[in-house]
C-alpha positions in Angstrom: 50.1 103.0 -125.4 51.3 100.9 -128.4 48.5 98.4 -127.8 45.9 101.1 -127.8 47.2 102.4 -131.1 47.0 98.9 -132.7 43.4 98.5 -131.4 42.4 101.8 -133.1 44.0 100.7 -136.4 42.0 97.4 -136.2 38.8 99.3 -135.5 39.5 101.7 -138.4 40.2 98.7 -140.7 36.9 97.2 -139.6 35.0 100.4 -140.3 36.5 100.7 -143.8 35.6 97.1 -144.4 32.0 97.7 -143.4 31.8 100.8 -145.5 33.2 98.9 -148.5 30.6 96.1 -148.0 27.8 98.6 -147.8 28.9 100.3 -151.0 29.2 96.9 -152.7 25.6 96.0 -151.7 24.4 99.3 -153.0 26.2 98.9 -156.3 24.7 95.4 -156.7 21.2 96.8 -156.1 21.6 99.5 -158.7 23.1 97.2 -161.3 20.3 94.7 -160.7 17.6 97.3 -161.2 19.3 98.8 -164.2 19.8 95.4 -165.7 16.1 94.6 -165.5 15.2 98.0 -167.1 17.7 97.5 -169.9 16.4 94.0 -170.5 12.9 95.3 -170.8 14.0 98.0 -173.2 15.8 95.5 -175.5 12.8 93.1 -175.3 10.5 95.9 -176.4 12.9 96.8 -179.3 13.2 93.2 -180.4 9.4 92.8 -180.4 8.9 96.0 -182.3 11.5 94.9 -184.9 10.0 91.4 -185.2 6.4 92.7 -185.8 7.4 95.5 -188.2 6.6 94.5 -191.8 
């Protein structure tokens, strides 16, 4: 019985690890996308400022 309880804890820890990894990948994707959009916005602003007399 004790062995079964330990195996369930291991499985639960593995599940939490997988969920954490999935969340990390999702966050990396969002940050990457937002980073590119912010870079485009700042580039546009810099170009506008540079070309304004």
